[in-house]
N, C-alpha and C positions, 0 to 999 in steps of 0.2 A: 664457811662461805655460803651465801645464799644462792639457791639455784635460779638461774636466769630462765624465766618463763618465756615460751614462744608467743608470737602474736595471737594465735588462736586461743591459747590458754589464758593469757592475761587480759583479753578483751572483757569488758563488763557486760556479759550476756544477761539478759533478763529472763529469757524463756528456754535457755539451754544450760546444762552443766557440762563443763569441758575440763578434762584432766588427762594426764598421762597414766597409763597402766604399765609400769615397767619402762624400759628404755625406748621402745619403738612402737608402742600401741597407744592410739588415741581413743579416749572414751567420750562419746557425745550422748548426753541423756536429755531427751525431750522433757521439759519441766513445766507442764501445765496440768498437774495431776487432778486438779479440781474439775476438769472437763475431760478426763481420760486422755490428756495430751492432744486434744483436737487442735489443729493448727489454724491460726488466723494470719492476716497479712504481716503483722509485726513479728510473729514467730518465724514465718517463712523468710522474711528479710534477714533474720539472724542465721537461718540455715544457709542462705546464699553467701553471706559474708563468711561464715565459718568454713564452708566447703571451699570457697575461693582461697582463703588463707591456708587451708590444709594442702591444697594442690601444690603449693610451693614450700612445703615443710619437709626438708630432707630427713629429719629425725623421726618421721612417722612412716611406718611400713605397713600398718594395718589399722583400720578404724572399726570400733565396735559402737553400734548405735542402739540405744535402748530407750525405754520410757520410764518415768518416775511414777511411783504410786501404784504399781501392780498392773498397769495397762501400757501397751506399746503406743498405739495412736488410734484414736477414734475417727480420724479423717479430718476433712475440712470443717471448720466451725460454721455450722449452718445458721446459727443466730446472727453472726456477722454477715453472712452471705444473703440472708433474708432481707437485709436493709439495702442491698446493692441494686442499682438499676442495671440494665443490660450492658451499657458501656462500661460501668465500673466493674461488673462481673468479669468481662473480657480483660480489662486491665489487670485485675487481680490474677486472673489465670495466666497471663503472660509472666507475672512474677513467679508463679508456681512453676511454669515451664523452665525458667532460668535456674531455679533452685534445684529441681530434679535433674536437669542436665548437668549442673555442676557436680552433683553427687555421682551420676553415672560416669562422668569424665575423670573422676579422681584416679590418679595413676596407681595408687596402692589398693590392696584388697579391702573391701568393706563388708562387714558382717552385721546383719540385723539380729538382735537378741530379743525375741518376742515372748513377752508374758501377757496374758489377758487379751484384750481386744486389739486387733489390727483390721480396721474396717475402712472400706472405701479408699480414700487417699492414704490412710495409714497402711493398708495392705499394699498399695502401690509403692509406698516408701520402703517397705520391707523387700518387695520384689526388685526395687531399683538397686539394692545392694547385691554384691557378688554372691554372697552366701547368706543363709538364713538358719538360725537355731530357733526351734519352736518348743516352748516348755509345755508340759502337761497343763491342760486348762486353757491354752491359747485358742483363740477363735479368729477365723478369717472370713471375710465376706466382701462382696461388691454389691451393696444395696442401691447403687445409683439408679437402677431402673425403677425403683420404688419412689424416686424423686424426679422422674422425668429426664434422667441423664444417663450417660455411660461413663466409665472411667476415662479420664482425660490426661493422665500422665504415664501412659504406657501399660496400664493394667491389662487391656485386651490382648496386647501383643506379647507381653512377657508370660502371662498365664497360658496362652495358647502354645507358646514354645516349651513351657514346662510340662503341661499335661495333655497336649494335643487339642485340636480344634473342637472336637465333640464335647469333651468335658469342660473346656473353657466356655463354650456357648451355654452349657448346662448351668454353670455357676453364674455367668454374667446375666443370663436371661431370667433366672429364677431368684437371684439374690440369696441363694441358699448359703447357710453357714457351714464352714469346713472346720473340723476340730484338729488339734495338733497331730494326733495319730494319723488321721487321714492325710493331712498335709505332708507329713514325712513319708508316708507310704507312696503317695503319688509323685513325690519329687518336688513339691512346692517348697517344702523345707528340706534342708540338707542334713540336719541333725536334730534329734529329739532329746529333750532334757527333762529331768524331774521338775516339778513345780518349784518356782523360785530360784532355779539354777541356770536360767538361760544366759545371763551375763557371765557366770562362771564357766560354762561350757564354751561360750563364744570367746572368752579370754584364753582358754586353753587352746582353742583352734588358732587364734591369733598368734599365740606363742609358738605354735608349730610353724606358722608361716614366716614370722619375722627372723628366724634364725637362718633362713635361706637368702640367697643373693637377691637383693631388692630389684636390681635391673632385670634379672631373669624372671622374677615373679611378675613384674609389670609387663614384660613382653609376652609372657604366657597369657595373662589376662587380655591383652590387646589382641593376641592371635585368635583367641576364642571369640571375642566380641566382633572383630572385623570379619572373621570367616563364617560366622553363623548364618546359615541360610544360603550360602554360596555353593556352587558345584564343588565337588571335592578337589578337583585340580586347581581351582582358583584359591580355595582355602589353603591348600598345601603351598602354593606360591607365596601367599601372605606369610605363612609360617616361616618359610625360608628367608624372606626379606627381614623378618624380625629376629631370626636366629643369627644372621651373619654379623651384625654389629657387636654381638655379645662375645664373639671370639677374641676380639682385641680389647678386652677389659681386664682391669686388675682383679676383679672378682672371679673371672673365669680362670685366670692363672692361679689365684689363691685356692679356688675350689679343687682344681686338679692336684695342686701341690699338697694340699691338706689330705686328700685321699691317699696319695702315695706315701706321705709321712705318717699316716694313721693317727690323725688328730682332727679336732673340730675346726672348721674353717672360720676365719674372722673376716666377714664381708664389710666393705666400706661404701658400696654404692657407686663405684666407678671402675 
C-alpha cells in the first residue's frame, strides 16, 4: 500500500526539499545551493507555507532544518534586494517577519543543522530554531552593519540572550565571523558535530526528543519561551499553568504506567 504523504510533504516545493526522517521527524532542506541557499521572496513564501502546514501536522514532533550543497544559508539575496525601492523593501521584510514568526511559533522542537555559512538572515534562521547543531567548518556572522543595516528578524535579541549583551554587541558592531568551535563554546550552538555530520547529529537529537510525550515537550518549550526574561516568580507561575493540563492526559497516565511496568511508553499526543 502506498504511503499517504502529508500536505507539507506532497506540496510541490521549488526551493525546499521536504521529507520525513522516521515516523515523527520532519526534514526541511533549503535548496538554492548555487547561491549558498540565500533566500529571496519566492523562497520565503515557501518557508511560510511550509511552516504553516507543519504547525497543524500531528505526526511531526521535531523538525530538522538544513541547507543543500554544503552551506546552511547565506542570508537574504542582496541581488534581489538591490532592485527594490524602499516601499518594496519594507513589503518584502513584512513577508520575512511572517515566515520567521511562523517558525518560532511551531509547537514542536526545531533543530538547525548548520554546515558551512550561516550569515546574516541565515544566522537568524538558525537562531530562530530551538536548538542548533554546528558542524566543524561552520561559520556564523552578522555582517549587516557593513551594508548599513542591523539584523531584522530577532538576531540582536536572541544573540544577546545566548551570549550576553557585551559579546552580542561585539559581533553585531564588528561583523566578526564566529567559527563552529567558538559558537558551541559560547552557547550559540548547542551541539558540535564533525564536518558533514550536522544533519546526522541533529537527527540523533530529534530521535531523543520524539520518543517523549509530545504534549509535554511542547509545554516545556512554551514554558521556557514565555518565561524568558520574566522575574522568577512569574516564570514559575507560567510553568505551573502549563503543567496542570498535562495531568489529565492519556500520555501522562501512559508514562507513569510504563514506568511502573518497566517498559517503554507509547505516547499518542493526547
